[in-house]
N, C-alpha and C positions, 0 to 999 in steps of 0.2 A: 258409447258410454254416456249415461245421462248426466246432466249438470245440476247438482243440488244447489238450493238457495240457502243463504246463510243470514242469520240475524246480524244487526249492527254490532252487537257485542262480539259475536263470533268473528266478524270481519276485522274488528279491532285486534282481536287475539291473534289472528293470522298475520295481520300487518305488523304487529309488534315482533313476531318471530321472524318474518321476512326481513324486516329492517335490521334486526339483530344479526341475522345470517349475513346480510350484505355488509354490515360494518366489520364483522370478523373477516370476511373474505377480502374486503378492501385492504385491511391490514396485512393479510397474507399475501395479496398481490404485490403490495409495495415491498414487503420483505423479500419475496422472490426476486423482484427487480434489483434490490440492493444486493442480495445474496449472490445472484448470478454475476453482477458487476464486480463485486468485491472478490469473489473467488477467481473469476476469469482474469482480473487484473493481477492477482497474486501469482497465478501459474504462467501467464504469458509475459509478465514483467512490465509491459508498457501500461502501467496502471491508469494513467490519466486518459489515454486514448480509449482503452478498453472500457473503462467505467462509463464515459460519456457515450461511446458507441453502443454499448449494451443497453443503456437506458433508452437511447433513440430507437434501437431495434425493437425493444419490448413495447414501447409506446405505439409504434407503427403496427406491430403485430396485434396489439389489443384493438386497434381500430379495425383491422381486417377481421378479427374475431367477432366484433360487434356487427359487421356486415354479414358474416357467415351464419350468425345466430338465426337469421330469418328462415334458413333452410331446415331448421329443426322443427318438426311439425308439432310435437307435444312439449311445451316448455317444462312441464313437471318431470317427464321422463328424461328429457335432454339434460336438465340441470342436475338431476340426481346422478346420472352416469358421468356427467362432466366432473363432478367433485371427486369421485373415486379415481378417475383418470389423472386429474391434477395431483391428487395425493400420491399416486404411484410414481408419476414422472418427477414430481417435486422432490420426493424422498431419495430417488435414485440419481437425480441430475448431477450432483457433485461427483459421485462415484463414476458415472458414465464419462464425464468430462475428464476426470483424472486418469481413468483407464486408457482412453484413446490417446491423450497427449503423452502419457508416460510410455505407452507402446511405441509411438512414433519417434520419441527421443532415444529409446533404448534399442530399437530395431537395428540401427547401424552397428552398434557394439556387439549385438548377438551375431550378426553376419561375420564381423571381424573375428570373433572368438571361434566360431564354427570353422572358418577357413584359415585360422592361424595367422591372421594379418597383424603386422606390428601397429602400435598406437598411432603412428603418423600416417597410416594408410586406411584408417577407418572410413568406410564409404560416406561420401557426401555429395551434394549437388544433385542435379537431375531428378530422378524419381524419389530420392530420399528427401530432398527439399520440398518437392511437391507433396509428399506424404505429411511432412511437418506443417506445411501451409494449410492443408486440408484439416489436419488435426486441430490446428489453432482456430479454425472456424467452428469447432464443436460447441464452445460456449455460446456463440451467437445463434447456432441452430437450436440448441436447447432453450435458450432465452426466447427465440422466436416462437417455438412450439408452445411453450408455457404461456407466452404472451397472448397467442391466439385463443387458447382455451380460457384464460382469465378474461379476455375481452368479451367472451360470450355470456358471462354471468349476468351482467346488468340487464341486457335486453331480454333474457329469458325470465328473470325475476319480474321485470316490468310487465311482460305479457301474462305471467302467472297471476299477478295482482288484478289485472283487468278481467281475467277469466273468473277469479273469485268474486269480484264485485259485479260481474256481468254487465259492465259498462266501460266506456272510455273515461279514464280518470284524468281530469283537467290538469292537476298538479302532480301527476305520477312521476314525470321525469325529474322535476325539481326536488321532490321528496327523496327519490332514490339517489340522485347525485349528491344531495346534501349529506345523506347518511354515508355514502361512499367516501366523500372527501374527509369527513370526520374520522371514519374508520381508518383511512389511509394515514391520517395524521397520527393516530394512536399507534399504528404499525411502525411509523417512522421513529416514534419515541421508544418503542420496545426494541427496535433494531439498534439504535444508537446507545440506549442505556443498558441493554442486557445482551442481545444476541451478537453484537459485533465482536465480542471477545470470545465467542464460542468457536469450537471446531466447526468448519462449514458444513460437513456432513451431518453433524448433530443438529445444527441450526435448521438444516433442510428437513430433517425428520420432525422436529418440533412444529415447523410451519405446516408440513404435510399432515401431521396429526390433527391440527386445527381444521384443515380441509376435510379430513375423514370424519371428525366428530360432527362437523356441520352437515356432512352428507348423511350421517345417521339421524340427526335431528330432522333434516328435511324429509328423509324417508319415513320417519315416525309420524310426521304431520300430514303427509300427502301420499301415503302408501296406496290408497285406493285409486289415485290418479296416475300412478306410475306403472308403465308397462314392464313386463318381465321383472316384477318386484322380487320374486324369490331368487332369481339369478343374480339380481343386483345385491341382495343381502349377502349371498354367498361370496360375491366378489369383494364386498366390503370386509368380510371376515378374512378373506385371503390377503387383502391389502393391509389389514391391521397386523397380520402375522409378518408380512414383509417389512412393515415399518418397525416392528419390534426387533427383527433381525438386524436391520440397518442401524437401529438405535443402539443395539448392544455391540455389534461388530463393525459398524460402518467407520467409526473413528480409526480403528486399527487398520482397516483396509485402506482408508484414505492416507494414513501415515505411511504405510508400505508403498503405496503408489507414488506419494510425494518423494519418498527416499530415492526412487529411481531417477528423479530429476537432478540429484546431486551426485557428483563423482565420488564423494567421500561418505563415510558412515555418519548418519544423523544421530547425535547423542542427546539433543535437547531441542524442543520446539515449544513455542507459546504464542497464542493469539492474544493481543492486547487491544484495547479500544482504538489504538492508533495504527498498529502495524503487526506484521507477522514475523516472529523472530525464530531463526534456526541456527544452531551451532553444530558444526560437523567436525569429524576427526579423521586424520589420515596418518597411518603408521608407515613411515618411510624406512626407518631403521629401528629395530626393537631395542637397540642399545641407546637410543636417543629419544628425547621427548617427542610425542606425536605432534602433528601440525593441526592446529585448531583454526577453523574459518568461521566467521560470524556473518550471517546474512540478515538483511531486513527486506521483507517483501520480495525475496528471491534474488536480491542484488548483494553482491559481496561488499562488506564494509571493511573488513581487514582479515589478514591471515597472519598467524603467529610467526610464519616463516619470514616475513619481511615488513611487518608493521613498524618496526623500529626505524626503518628508512623513511617511511611516510611521516611518522610523527616527529621525527627529528627535523625533517624539511619543513614541516608545518610550524613547529614551535621555535626552533633555534634562530632563524633569520629575524623574526619579529622581536624576540627577546634581546638579541644582540643589537638590534637597531633602536631599542628603547633606552633612554637615559637612566631610568629607574625601574625596579622590579618589585615594588611594594604591593600594589593592587592589580590583580590580573583578572580579566573577564574572559571566560570561555563560553561560546554559544554552540550548543550541540555537544558532541564528545561525551555522551553518556557512558561510554566504555571506560572512562577514566584514564585512558592511555595518554591523552594530551596533558591531563593533570600531572601524570607521572613525570613527564618531561619538564613541565613548568616548575614543579617542586624542586628540581635540581638547582634552580636559580635562587632558591631561598627567599621566596616572596613572603610578605606578611599576611596576605589575604588572597584567596582564589575563589571567585564566584563563578558557578556553573549554571547555565540556563539550559534546561532540557525539557522536552514535552512529555516523555514517557517514563513514568516511575518504574515500570517493569524492566526497562533497559538498565536504569541506574541500580536497581536491586540485584540484577543478574551479575553486575560487576562490583557490588559492594557488600553483599550478604551471602552466606552459604545457601545454596539451593540444592535441596535433596531431591533426587530423581531416581526411581527404582532402587532406593536404598543407598545411593551413593551421592556424595557432594560433587555434582558434575561441573561446578564452576570453580573448583579449587585452583586450577591452573590460571583461570581468568583473574582471580584475585591476586595471584602471585605476579601475573604479567603486569598489572598496573601498580605493583608494590603497595597494595592495600591503600590506594590513594584516597579513597573516600573516608578512611578512618582518621586521616590527618585533621586535627582541629582547625587548621587554617582554611579548609575547604568547606564552602557553604553552597548548598544546592537549592535552586529555585525552580519549581516545576511549572510548566505552562507554555503556551505559544510564545516563542521568543519575541515575535513582532509586538505583542502586547506587554510581555513581562519587562521588556526594556523600558517601557514607559514608567514602571515603578521605580527603576533606577534613576531615571531622569527626574522624577518627582522629588527624590531625596537628594538631588544635586551631587550624586556620586561621580567620581572621576577615576579612570583606570589608566595605568601606565602602559599596558599592552592589552589589546583585544584580539582574541583568536577565534575565528569562525570555522568550526569543524562540522558543517552540516552535510547531509547527503546531497548528491547532485540535484540540480533543479529539474528533476524528471517528473514533477507533478506540479500542476498549477498552484497548489497551496504553498509549495516551497518557493515558487517564483517570487513571492512577495518578500522573502528573506534574502533575495538577491537584487532587490530594487533600490533605486536611488533614494527613495523615502526612508528605507531601513538604514542604509548606509549614512544618511544624513543624521539620523538619531545617534548612531554610533560615533559620528564625528563630534557631537556635543559631549559624549561620555569620555572621549579620549583626551588625555592630558596633552599639553602643547608639545612636549618632547617625547611623546610616545609613538607607537606604531601599531598598525592593524594589519592582520593577515587573513585572507579568505581562501578556503579550499575552492578551487576554480575549475574542476573537472579536467578532462584530458585536452591538451592543446593539439593533440594529433587526431584523436577520434571525434572530438567536438570542438573544432577550432573556433568557429564563430561564437559559440557559447562562451568559450574561454576569453575571447577578445571583448565580448559584450560585458562580461563581469568587470574586466579592467576599466573599460570605458565608463561604465556605470559608477564605479567607485570614484573615478576622477570627476564625473559630473556632480557627485554628492558634495564636493567641496574640498577634498583632500588636496594638499599642495603638490605632493610628489607621489605618483603611482607607478609602480613597476611590477613586472610579472616574471616568474621564474618557473623552471620545470626540472624534473628528474625522473628517471626510470624506476618504477616500482614493479618488480617481477610479476606480482599477482594482478596488477592493473594495466601495466604497460606504461607509456609515457604519461606523466601526470603533471598538473600545473597548479600554481598558487599566485595570488595577487597580494602585494604588500604595499602599504601606503603610510605616509607620514603627514601629520597635520600642519606642522610649521618647520622652519629651518631647512635642513638639507635632506636629501633622499636617503632611503634605507641603505642602499649600496655604499653611499658615501660614508655613512656612519659605521658600517661594517668594515670598510677599508681602513678606517682610522684605528681600528682595534689591532693591537699587536698579535693577539690570538683570542680564541673564545675563552671566556672565563669559566666555562663549564665543559667538562670532558665526558662524552658519552661513548668514547672509544671508536666512534664512527665519524662524527661531524668534524669539520675543520673550516676555518675561515676561507681557505682557498676553494674548497669543494662547494661551499655555499655561494661564493661569488661566481664560480663557473656556471652555476645553474641559471644565472641571469642572461646567459648568452643564447641567442636564437639564430636560426638561419638568416641569411642576408635579407630576404624579402618577406619574412614571416608576418610583419605588421603592415604590409603594403595595402591590404584591403580594409584597414581600420576605419577609414572615413566613411565607408558604406555600412558599417555595423551599427545597429540601433542600440540606443541606451535602453536598459530595462526599467521602464517607469512602472509605478504601481498600476496594475490593471492591464498593461499591454501584453504581458506574457512573452516578451521578446526572447529572453534567455531560455525559457522553457521550449519555445518553438525551435530555436537554434539547437538546443541540446537534443531534442527529439529527432530533428532532421539529421543531425550529425551522426547519431548512433544508428539510425535506420540506413543511412548511406553506407556506414561501415558494415552493417549486416546484410547489405544487398537488397533491402526491402524497398528503399526509396531511390528513385532514379531522377536526378535533377535534369 
């Protein structure tokens, strides 16, 4: 094939299009990286590990792809075919991952059903666990494959430019990487500002569509330089058809596959810019209300079956240990269930800090889904707490929002921290000595603060670290207590007072609780402070969770992996 010569104007024209193509593909590459990380973290549960692991895998894979690009003889042909392959794999990636993981988790139940085994004899361990472990590597495998293909793009475009210019371009690498970085930055903005709240399969289709459109543009520009151009065009049209099918039906397929990961029927799901929300329903007795369970990022937040126990143990000890109940601060608790319990104590003002408006709306406003108000039970569960004029909601990251309260010199009689477990590095800062130090300033002298503190059984070191961190923040008396929550197992809390005597001493002085929820009692609360003889023996070796150290996150992650048999000390 002869190599034509181009005028300066024509070269500028081709350069403009190649740089535009690179910028778009750089954005797509970053979105694939985020998308794979985000979805893998959602289905595997260990969000923090998966996200950082996936990003690392894809970066390494892109480096390998850059090396492999040298083996593609014709950069024009290679690049054109590369884009259609990336579009196909990218559009199907989420569905492939969902299919394999869902199959691995439902396979034991299929066996049990076919052989008539009882629920307590569902196959586990051995080959079943190996299958699950292999399935859990699927996101990394898909991320690696896509990463290798994306890594080939820049070297191929660089070679294509030099062929067009018929010379070595001195600043070729700088120009290309400059455009690449800018495009990646734009991709990050698109992901955070728009695509993060989309259903992953649909986000994958949109990204793959950009790849395919770029492939068509590249084909139109350099058709004469591309081998097997007719076959490539047919493949592009076939890929476009597949993308349309996935775009139309992919979200339904993904939802059906996700439903298989939950034991109960999924009646509502929503992607927000911050997290993935799922509400499930289980009918145990047609004569009684169904059991609702609420999940965030695949992790159970509460079950209507026993949430009363959790929220009573969260709220009542702190309220009982506080001298006054006029101004109450709740951090987290966007479901309004903690507010419900607080309102029983007749406060004058309740301030709630939560990061996700979608959670608050789910528990405060009617949500119509498939023609039905799916959250009617939720609104009834929290006694329409958000409709109470005494309740004021502040949205935003609590670590920063607390500063607004400090700036206005506000003071609270009781502070209740109802956050998810520190299973993500971003949450670790809300369990840090710095954060608790801020709350110490907000707490009145005769008030108390309580912190949801994960499981003292499954994540003992994280539980101990939270208590030790609260003490380090300056609280005078810090105690911990626990109780069994059927849906979670053994669960724990940390309670602290700023001045005077400890929370247990204050509770002991009460003849009885001033509020009756038909479940709690002074004696039951005091018994929760009793632990086994040597439970706190290793406290001296436990690290304080300082801002930036991630100690409580590491403890939490290690504890739950030991429980699941993943980590062996």
